[in-house]
C-alpha positions as CSV (number, residue, x, y, z in Angstrom):
1,M,-24.6,-17.3,-9.3
2,K,-25.1,-15.7,-5.9
3,Y,-26.1,-12.1,-5.7
4,S,-25.8,-9.4,-3.0
5,L,-27.6,-6.2,-3.3
6,F,-26.3,-3.2,-1.4
7,K,-28.8,-0.3,-1.3
8,N,-28.7,3.4,-0.7
9,L,-25.0,4.0,-0.7
10,N,-23.7,7.6,-1.2
11,I,-21.2,7.3,-4.0
12,N,-19.7,10.6,-5.1
13,G,-22.7,12.5,-3.8
14,E,-25.3,10.3,-5.5
15,T,-27.4,7.7,-3.8
16,L,-27.1,4.4,-5.7
17,D,-27.5,0.7,-5.3
18,I,-24.8,-1.9,-6.1
19,L,-25.6,-5.5,-7.3
20,C,-22.7,-7.9,-6.8
21,G,-22.6,-11.3,-8.5
22,D,-20.1,-13.7,-7.1
23,T,-17.1,-11.4,-6.7
24,K,-17.8,-8.7,-9.3
25,I,-20.0,-5.6,-9.5
26,E,-22.8,-6.5,-11.9
27,K,-24.9,-3.3,-11.8
28,I,-24.8,0.2,-10.3
29,G,-27.9,2.4,-10.2
30,R,-31.4,2.6,-8.7
31,L,-32.2,-1.1,-8.6
32,D,-35.3,-3.0,-7.7
33,G,-35.3,-5.6,-5.0
34,D,-34.7,-6.0,-1.3
35,G,-31.1,-5.8,-0.1
36,I,-29.0,-4.4,2.7
37,D,-29.9,-0.8,3.2
38,F,-27.1,1.6,4.1
39,H,-29.3,4.6,4.5
40,G,-27.2,7.0,2.5
41,K,-23.8,6.2,4.1
42,H,-20.7,7.1,2.1
43,A,-19.0,4.3,0.2
44,F,-15.6,4.2,-1.4
45,A,-13.6,1.5,-3.2
46,G,-11.7,-0.9,-0.9
47,L,-8.2,0.2,-0.1
48,V,-5.1,-1.1,-1.8
49,D,-1.9,-1.0,0.3
50,I,1.3,-1.8,-1.7
51,H,3.8,-1.1,1.1
52,T,3.1,-2.3,4.6
53,H,5.0,-4.4,7.1
54,G,2.3,-5.4,9.5
55,M,0.0,-4.4,12.3
56,G,-1.6,-5.7,15.4
57,G,1.5,-7.3,16.7
58,I,2.3,-9.3,13.5
59,D,5.0,-8.5,11.0
60,T,5.3,-9.7,7.4
61,M,8.5,-11.5,8.3
62,D,6.6,-13.7,10.8
63,A,5.0,-15.3,7.7
64,E,1.6,-15.4,9.3
65,L,-0.2,-14.0,6.3
66,D,-3.5,-15.5,7.2
67,K,-3.7,-13.5,10.4
68,L,-2.4,-10.4,8.7
69,S,-5.1,-10.7,6.1
70,E,-7.8,-10.4,8.7
71,L,-6.2,-7.5,10.4
72,Y,-5.8,-5.6,7.2
73,A,-9.4,-6.2,6.2
74,N,-10.7,-5.1,9.5
75,A,-8.9,-1.8,9.0
76,G,-10.4,-1.2,5.5
77,T,-7.6,-2.5,3.4
78,T,-9.1,-5.1,1.0
79,T,-6.0,-5.8,-1.2
80,V,-2.5,-5.8,0.2
81,Y,1.1,-6.5,-0.7
82,P,2.8,-7.5,2.6
83,T,6.3,-6.1,2.6
84,T,9.5,-7.8,3.6
85,M,12.7,-6.4,5.1
86,T,16.4,-6.8,4.3
87,T,17.1,-10.1,5.9
88,P,18.7,-13.5,5.1
89,H,17.5,-15.2,1.9
90,E,15.8,-18.0,3.8
91,D,13.7,-15.6,5.9
92,I,12.4,-13.9,2.8
93,V,11.7,-17.2,1.1
94,K,9.6,-18.2,4.2
95,V,7.3,-15.3,3.5
96,L,7.2,-15.9,-0.3
97,T,6.1,-19.5,0.4
98,A,3.7,-18.9,3.3
99,P,0.1,-20.1,3.0
100,I,-2.4,-17.4,1.9
101,S,-5.9,-17.4,3.4
102,E,-9.0,-16.9,1.4
103,E,-10.4,-14.9,4.2
104,G,-9.7,-11.2,4.9
105,A,-7.8,-8.9,2.6
106,K,-6.7,-10.3,-0.7
107,I,-2.9,-10.8,-0.8
108,A,-2.0,-9.9,-4.4
109,G,1.7,-10.5,-3.9
110,I,4.7,-9.7,-1.7
111,H,6.7,-6.5,-1.9
112,L,10.4,-7.0,-1.3
113,E,11.9,-3.9,0.3
114,G,15.5,-4.7,-0.2
115,P,17.9,-6.5,0.1
116,Y,19.4,-4.6,-2.9
117,I,19.5,-1.1,-1.3
118,S,22.0,1.6,-0.3
119,E,23.9,1.3,3.0
120,K,23.9,5.1,3.3
121,Y,20.1,5.3,3.1
122,K,19.2,1.9,4.6
123,G,16.9,3.6,7.2
124,A,15.6,0.9,9.5
125,Q,16.9,-1.9,7.3
126,N,19.7,-4.2,8.7
127,A,23.0,-3.4,7.0
128,E,24.3,-6.9,7.7
129,F,22.2,-8.4,5.0
130,L,22.5,-5.9,2.2
131,R,23.7,-7.4,-1.1
132,L,24.1,-6.7,-4.8
133,P,21.3,-7.7,-7.1
134,D,21.0,-11.3,-8.2
135,I,18.3,-12.0,-10.8
136,N,18.2,-15.7,-9.8
137,E,17.5,-15.1,-6.1
138,F,13.7,-14.6,-6.3
139,K,12.9,-15.3,-10.0
140,D,11.2,-18.6,-9.2
141,F,8.8,-17.2,-6.5
142,T,5.6,-16.2,-8.2
143,Q,4.4,-14.3,-5.1
144,A,7.2,-11.8,-5.5
145,K,5.4,-9.0,-7.3
146,I,7.1,-5.7,-6.2
147,I,10.8,-4.9,-5.4
148,T,12.3,-1.8,-3.9
149,L,16.0,-1.3,-4.9
150,A,18.7,1.2,-5.2
151,P,19.5,1.7,-9.0
152,E,23.1,2.9,-8.3
153,L,24.2,-0.6,-7.3
154,A,26.3,-2.6,-9.7
155,G,24.1,-4.8,-12.0
156,T,20.9,-3.1,-11.1
157,I,19.9,-1.7,-14.5
158,D,20.2,-5.2,-16.0
159,Y,18.2,-6.5,-13.1
160,I,15.4,-4.1,-13.8
161,K,15.3,-5.0,-17.5
162,N,15.1,-8.7,-16.7
163,T,12.8,-9.0,-13.6
164,D,9.1,-9.6,-13.8
165,M,8.5,-7.7,-10.7
166,L,7.3,-4.1,-10.5
167,V,10.5,-2.1,-9.7
168,C,10.4,0.8,-7.2
169,V,13.4,3.1,-6.6
170,G,14.1,3.5,-2.9
171,H,16.6,3.4,0.0
172,T,18.9,5.0,-2.6
173,A,21.7,7.5,-3.0
174,A,21.2,7.7,-6.7
175,D,21.5,10.9,-8.7
176,Y,19.1,12.3,-11.3
177,E,20.8,10.6,-14.2
178,T,20.9,7.1,-12.5
179,V,17.2,7.2,-11.6
180,S,16.4,8.4,-15.1
181,L,18.3,5.4,-16.5
182,S,16.4,3.1,-14.2
183,A,13.1,4.5,-15.4
184,D,14.2,4.0,-19.0
185,A,15.0,0.3,-18.0
186,G,11.5,-0.2,-16.6
187,A,11.4,1.2,-13.0
188,R,8.0,2.8,-12.5
189,C,7.6,3.9,-9.0
190,V,9.4,5.6,-6.0
191,T,9.3,4.1,-2.6
192,H,8.2,6.3,0.3
193,T,9.2,9.5,-1.5
194,F,11.6,11.8,0.4
195,N,12.3,9.2,3.0
196,A,15.6,7.2,2.7
197,M,16.9,9.2,-0.3
198,P,18.7,12.4,-1.1
199,P,16.6,15.6,-0.7
200,L,15.5,17.6,-3.7
201,H,18.1,20.2,-4.6
202,H,17.8,22.9,-7.2
203,R,21.0,21.8,-9.0
204,N,20.8,18.1,-8.0
205,P,17.2,17.1,-8.4
206,S,18.0,13.4,-7.7
207,V,15.1,10.9,-7.3
208,L,12.2,13.3,-7.2
209,G,13.3,15.3,-10.3
210,A,13.8,12.1,-12.3
211,A,10.5,10.7,-11.1
212,F,8.7,13.9,-12.3
213,D,10.4,13.9,-15.7
214,K,9.9,10.2,-16.3
215,D,6.3,10.1,-15.3
216,M,6.9,7.7,-12.5
217,Y,4.5,7.0,-9.6
218,V,5.4,8.1,-6.1
219,Q,4.5,6.4,-2.9
220,V,3.9,8.6,0.1
221,I,3.6,7.9,3.8
222,C,0.9,10.3,4.7
223,D,0.9,9.8,8.5
224,G,1.8,13.4,9.5
225,K,5.2,12.3,10.8
226,H,7.2,11.2,7.8
227,I,6.5,14.2,5.6
228,H,5.4,17.7,6.4
229,P,1.8,18.6,5.2
230,S,3.2,21.3,2.9
231,V,5.3,18.7,1.1
232,I,2.2,16.4,0.8
233,R,0.4,19.2,-0.9
234,M,3.4,19.9,-3.2
235,L,3.6,16.3,-4.2
236,Y,-0.1,16.2,-5.0
237,K,0.2,19.3,-7.2
238,L,3.3,17.8,-9.0
239,F,2.1,14.3,-9.5
240,G,-1.7,14.4,-9.1
241,A,-4.0,11.7,-8.0
242,D,-3.2,9.6,-11.0
243,R,0.5,9.1,-10.0
244,M,0.6,9.7,-6.3
245,I,0.0,6.6,-4.1
246,L,-0.7,6.7,-0.4
247,I,0.9,3.9,1.6
248,S,0.9,3.1,5.2
249,D,4.4,1.5,5.6
250,S,2.8,0.3,8.9
251,M,4.7,-2.0,11.3
252,R,3.7,-4.5,13.9
253,A,3.1,-1.8,16.5
254,T,0.2,-0.3,14.5
255,G,-2.9,-0.4,16.6
256,L,-0.9,-1.1,19.8
257,S,0.6,1.0,22.6
258,D,4.0,2.7,22.8
259,G,6.9,0.5,23.7
260,K,9.7,-1.6,22.2
261,Y,9.1,-3.8,19.2
262,E,11.1,-6.0,16.8
263,F,11.3,-4.8,13.2
264,G,13.5,-6.6,10.6
265,G,15.5,-8.3,13.4
266,Q,16.2,-5.0,15.1
267,E,14.7,-3.3,18.2
268,M,12.5,-0.3,17.6
269,T,11.0,2.1,20.1
270,V,7.6,3.6,19.6
271,T,7.0,6.9,21.4
272,D,3.8,8.9,20.9
273,G,3.1,6.7,17.9
274,T,6.4,7.3,16.2
275,A,8.8,4.4,15.7
276,R,12.5,4.9,15.6
277,T,15.7,2.7,15.5
278,S,18.3,3.0,18.2
279,D,20.2,5.5,16.1
280,G,17.1,7.7,15.7
281,A,16.0,6.7,12.1
282,L,12.2,6.6,11.4
283,A,11.1,2.9,11.3
284,G,7.9,2.6,9.4
285,S,4.6,4.0,10.7
286,T,2.0,3.1,13.2
287,S,-0.9,4.3,10.9
288,T,-3.3,2.2,8.8
289,L,-3.9,3.2,5.2
290,F,-7.3,4.6,6.2
291,D,-5.6,6.7,8.8
292,C,-3.3,8.1,6.1
293,I,-6.3,9.0,4.0
294,K,-7.8,11.0,6.8
295,C,-4.5,12.8,7.3
296,A,-4.4,13.6,3.6
297,I,-7.8,15.1,3.8
298,D,-6.9,17.1,6.9
299,F,-3.8,18.4,4.9
300,G,-6.0,19.8,2.2
301,I,-6.2,17.0,-0.4
302,P,-9.7,16.7,-1.8
303,E,-11.6,13.7,-0.3
304,K,-12.2,12.0,-3.6
305,D,-8.6,12.2,-4.6
306,A,-7.3,11.1,-1.2
307,F,-9.4,7.9,-1.5
308,K,-8.4,7.4,-5.1
309,M,-4.7,7.5,-4.2
310,A,-5.2,4.6,-1.8
311,S,-7.3,2.5,-4.1
312,E,-7.7,3.1,-7.9
313,T,-4.2,4.5,-8.5
314,P,-2.2,1.7,-6.8
315,A,-4.5,-0.9,-8.4
316,K,-3.9,0.6,-11.9
317,L,-0.1,0.6,-11.3
318,L,-0.2,-3.1,-10.5
319,G,-2.8,-4.0,-13.2
320,L,-5.4,-5.1,-10.7
321,N,-9.2,-5.3,-11.3
322,C,-10.1,-3.5,-8.1
323,G,-9.8,-0.1,-6.5
324,K,-12.8,1.4,-8.3
325,I,-16.6,1.3,-7.9
326,A,-17.6,0.4,-11.5
327,E,-19.3,-2.5,-13.2
328,S,-17.1,-5.6,-13.8
329,Y,-14.6,-4.5,-11.1
330,D,-14.1,-6.6,-7.9
331,C,-16.9,-5.8,-5.4
332,D,-14.6,-4.4,-2.7
333,L,-16.1,-1.5,-0.7
334,I,-15.7,0.4,2.5
335,V,-18.6,2.2,4.0
336,L,-18.2,5.0,6.5
337,D,-20.4,5.9,9.5
338,D,-21.9,9.3,10.0
339,N,-18.7,10.5,11.7
340,G,-16.5,9.5,8.8
341,N,-15.1,6.4,10.5
342,L,-14.9,2.9,9.1
343,D,-18.2,1.1,9.5
344,T,-18.5,-1.8,7.0
345,V,-15.9,-3.6,4.8
346,I,-17.0,-5.6,1.8
347,I,-14.6,-8.0,0.0
348,N,-15.6,-9.8,-3.2
349,G,-19.3,-8.9,-2.5
350,K,-19.3,-10.3,1.1
351,I,-19.4,-8.3,4.3
352,F,-16.2,-8.9,6.3
353,R,-16.7,-6.3,8.9
354,G,-20.0,-4.7,9.9
355,T,-23.0,-5.0,12.1
356,I,-25.4,-5.9,9.3
357,K,-25.9,-9.6,8.4
358,Q,-25.5,-10.2,4.7
359,R,-28.4,-11.7,2.8
360,I,-27.7,-13.7,-0.3
361,Y,-30.2,-13.7,-3.2
362,H,-30.3,-16.5,-5.8
């Protein structure tokens, strides 16, 4: 077994060393031996993004998952669920069968956003390819791990009961009762809460009210553009760090300049970092998950919880052995520099990004 020893990391205010064996954290404490000295820099668990369409000029629908893996890893996301759009069946299958690289961020599965969603709340999705749920369409594709759907569509409740995917409610016109029924059937999460769904009303609580009553998880695009900071703080107080999940919902323009971009077969325009369709609908974000964490902290969310909502909480929802700095968990870490920016990214105990050469001890 190969070991890597990372020394003098600031973890929750305590200076500790981490010994990684193969891909797992073996020990945490003040450990003997030479290793890579981080001189007290702050370390957090690697980020887990369960809803993202791409970055750096590449979109999930391009099916270039190997290139995306490296882009995500360089941005601090160590586990990712690349997210598809509402497109023809064969285009989604191309993503579900695309080769997955062993380098970069770990692709734990694919998130299908659509095609079983509401036309009224389609957002940036292409209405031409909307359809009713068909349990046979994706059941044989093992990479399909998450699906966002509208529970008011005919046949959806049976679909939720019979799919092996994690079901998220989103792009929906559903009322409180319908979302509650979907939760009873097995839906566990809400996709980009408040976006592409009816607003919370005191007599018609709709999606958010049902999610609160049914102990569902809520995804939140915390980029400062999709949701007002006050609403971010409200969601945090309602759901807490154990049920609120930060997502990037990033698109191919992330990390690039303003201009026109293709997104789900449609043209989007990015102006001042905000992407919109031709009819003015918001079209994903141009922020990384790490950017969203920094926004959450700026909005008043405690640092520890902001990082948790982008690592441990999504990992727990998906049943993953990552997202937490603890013995026996995957050795996925991000280390920040003295200015709070991303410095080093460690995936499965190996440095992916950083200026320090890794030493291996046998």
